[in-house]
C-alpha positions as CSV (number, residue, x, y, z in Angstrom):
1,M,-64.6,0.4,61.6
2,T,-64.3,-2.8,59.5
3,E,-62.4,-2.5,56.0
4,K,-65.7,-3.8,53.8
5,L,-67.7,0.0,55.2
6,R,-64.6,1.7,54.1
7,G,-65.7,5.0,51.8
8,I,-69.3,4.6,53.0
9,Q,-70.5,8.0,54.5
10,A,-73.0,7.2,57.1
11,E,-75.0,9.3,59.8
12,D,-76.2,8.1,63.3
13,G,-79.9,6.8,62.4
14,G,-79.5,7.3,58.6
15,A,-80.6,4.7,56.4
16,V,-78.7,2.0,54.9
17,S,-79.2,2.1,51.4
18,A,-80.2,-1.2,49.6
19,A,-77.1,-1.1,47.5
20,D,-75.1,-1.1,50.8
21,I,-77.4,-3.6,52.9
22,P,-74.5,-6.5,51.6
23,K,-71.9,-4.7,52.9
24,A,-73.5,-3.6,56.2
25,V,-74.7,-7.2,57.3
26,T,-71.5,-9.2,56.0
27,A,-69.0,-6.4,57.6
28,G,-68.6,-8.3,60.7
29,R,-70.1,-10.5,63.3
30,L,-73.0,-8.4,65.0
31,L,-73.2,-9.0,69.0
32,Y,-76.6,-7.6,70.6
33,A,-77.4,-6.2,74.2
34,D,-78.8,-9.8,75.4
35,G,-75.5,-11.8,74.3
36,A,-76.1,-13.1,71.5
37,S,-74.1,-12.7,68.1
38,Q,-75.0,-13.2,64.4
39,V,-73.0,-13.5,61.3
40,F,-73.8,-12.8,57.8
41,T,-72.1,-14.3,54.7
42,I,-72.2,-12.8,51.2
43,D,-74.0,-16.0,50.1
44,G,-77.2,-15.0,52.0
45,R,-76.7,-17.4,55.1
46,T,-76.7,-16.4,58.3
47,T,-76.1,-18.0,61.8
48,Y,-77.8,-16.6,64.8
49,S,-75.9,-17.7,68.5
50,E,-77.2,-17.5,71.8
51,R,-76.8,-19.4,75.3
52,G,-74.5,-21.9,73.3
53,G,-76.9,-22.7,70.6
54,D,-76.8,-21.9,66.8
55,S,-80.0,-21.5,64.7
56,A,-79.2,-21.4,60.8
57,G,-81.3,-18.6,58.3
58,E,-81.0,-17.1,55.2
59,W,-80.9,-13.1,54.3
60,S,-81.9,-11.3,51.4
61,V,-82.6,-7.7,49.7
62,D,-85.9,-7.7,48.3
63,D,-87.4,-6.0,45.1
64,D,-88.1,-3.2,47.4
65,G,-84.9,-2.7,48.7
66,R,-85.6,-4.0,52.4
67,F,-83.2,-6.3,54.2
68,C,-85.3,-9.9,54.7
69,S,-84.7,-12.9,56.9
70,F,-86.0,-16.3,56.7
71,W,-85.8,-18.6,59.6
72,P,-86.8,-22.4,58.3
73,P,-89.3,-23.7,58.2
74,S,-91.5,-20.3,58.1
75,Y,-90.6,-17.2,59.7
76,R,-90.0,-14.5,57.5
77,A,-89.3,-10.7,58.5
78,C,-88.2,-7.5,56.9
79,Y,-86.4,-4.8,58.8
80,A,-85.4,-1.2,58.1
81,L,-81.9,-1.0,58.3
82,R,-80.2,2.2,60.4
83,W,-76.8,2.7,61.1
84,M,-75.0,3.1,64.1
85,V,-72.3,5.9,64.1
86,E,-70.5,7.2,67.4
87,G,-68.6,10.2,66.1
88,T,-67.2,9.0,62.5
89,R,-67.0,5.5,63.1
90,I,-69.8,2.8,62.0
91,V,-70.2,0.7,65.0
92,G,-73.1,-1.0,64.4
93,L,-76.6,-1.6,62.6
94,R,-80.5,-1.1,64.2
95,F,-83.0,-3.1,62.6
96,T,-86.5,-2.0,62.9
97,G,-89.3,-4.5,61.9
98,F,-91.6,-3.4,59.5
99,M,-94.4,-5.6,60.8
100,D,-94.3,-4.8,64.8
101,G,-91.8,-1.6,64.5
102,V,-89.6,-3.4,67.7
103,T,-85.6,-2.1,67.0
104,F,-83.1,-4.0,68.1
105,E,-79.4,-3.1,67.6
106,G,-76.2,-5.1,66.4
107,R,-72.4,-3.8,67.0
108,Y,-69.6,-4.9,65.0
109,E,-67.5,-7.0,66.9
């Protein structure tokens, strides 16, 4: 578990609270099953990397406490975030799109 998450009580599949979203997404590089990775910074920026290319975007927590991302010029999406926990260790995040219901998982590097 990354240091940024120390003290957070989480269970596998439990919702990430709005207050914990910034810590959760910036705790470390996330690796996805397809080999892509993503880094979120505390200032609201994100970089998604796959197959040697990078894409820059932005992230935020909206007024309803949801994690949202923006990819210029016009793609916006919001997700429910859930913890991935193995034993007592937080190992990643599950993102489920509010519009399409698609879920993907990112494991902390």
